[in-house]
C-alpha positions as CSV (number, residue, x, y, z in Angstrom):
1,M,9.6,-1.5,16.0
2,P,7.3,-2.9,13.5
3,L,7.8,-1.6,10.0
4,V,5.1,-2.6,7.4
5,T,6.1,-2.0,3.7
6,I,3.3,-1.6,1.0
7,E,4.1,-2.0,-2.7
8,I,1.7,-0.5,-5.1
9,L,2.1,0.7,-8.7
10,E,3.0,4.2,-9.1
11,D,0.0,6.7,-9.7
12,A,-2.8,3.7,-9.1
13,F,-3.8,5.5,-5.9
14,T,-4.5,9.0,-4.9
15,P,-2.7,10.7,-2.1
16,E,-5.9,10.3,-0.1
17,Q,-5.9,6.6,-0.6
18,K,-2.4,6.2,0.2
19,Q,-3.1,8.2,3.6
20,D,-6.0,5.9,4.1
21,M,-3.7,2.8,3.7
22,I,-1.2,4.3,6.2
23,K,-4.1,5.0,8.8
24,K,-5.6,1.5,8.5
25,V,-2.6,-0.5,8.6
26,T,-1.2,1.3,11.5
27,D,-4.8,1.0,13.5
28,T,-4.5,-2.8,12.5
29,M,-0.9,-3.2,13.8
30,V,-1.8,-1.3,17.0
31,S,-4.9,-3.7,17.6
32,I,-2.3,-6.3,17.8
33,E,0.7,-4.8,19.5
34,G,-0.9,-2.4,21.6
35,E,-1.7,1.3,21.8
36,N,1.7,2.2,23.3
37,L,3.4,1.3,20.3
38,R,1.5,3.6,17.7
39,G,4.3,6.1,17.7
40,V,6.8,3.6,16.5
41,T,4.7,1.8,14.3
42,W,6.0,2.6,10.8
43,V,4.3,2.0,7.3
44,K,6.1,2.7,4.0
45,I,4.6,2.7,0.6
46,N,6.9,2.0,-2.4
47,E,5.4,2.9,-5.8
48,I,6.7,0.8,-8.4
49,K,6.7,1.9,-12.2
50,G,4.2,0.7,-14.2
51,G,5.6,-2.1,-16.6
52,D,7.9,-3.2,-13.7
53,W,5.5,-5.5,-11.9
54,G,3.7,-8.3,-13.3
55,I,1.4,-11.1,-12.4
56,G,1.3,-14.3,-14.3
57,G,3.7,-13.3,-16.7
58,K,1.9,-10.1,-17.9
59,A,3.2,-6.8,-17.1
60,L,0.9,-4.5,-15.4
61,N,0.5,-0.7,-15.5
62,C,-2.0,2.1,-13.6
63,K,-4.4,1.5,-16.2
64,D,-4.7,-2.2,-15.5
65,I,-5.1,-1.6,-11.8
66,K,-7.7,1.1,-12.2
67,A,-9.8,-1.5,-14.5
68,M,-9.6,-4.1,-12.0
69,A,-10.8,-1.8,-9.2
70,K,-13.7,-1.0,-11.3
71,A,-14.7,-4.4,-12.2
């Protein structure tokens, strides 16, 4: 059955935002695969420690993500 994995930086999103991600990704998958598969559509969120993820050669942390979201 479908398994969608979301990788985010630890503490960059609130529990409510993570729940919203799970709901919306599930809804999107169900819109493609059909309502009968909702109960077996898995969404998993992996949180990566700040500094253990980088883009363009620069390590990112939670503060960087929150600043990008505000910009």
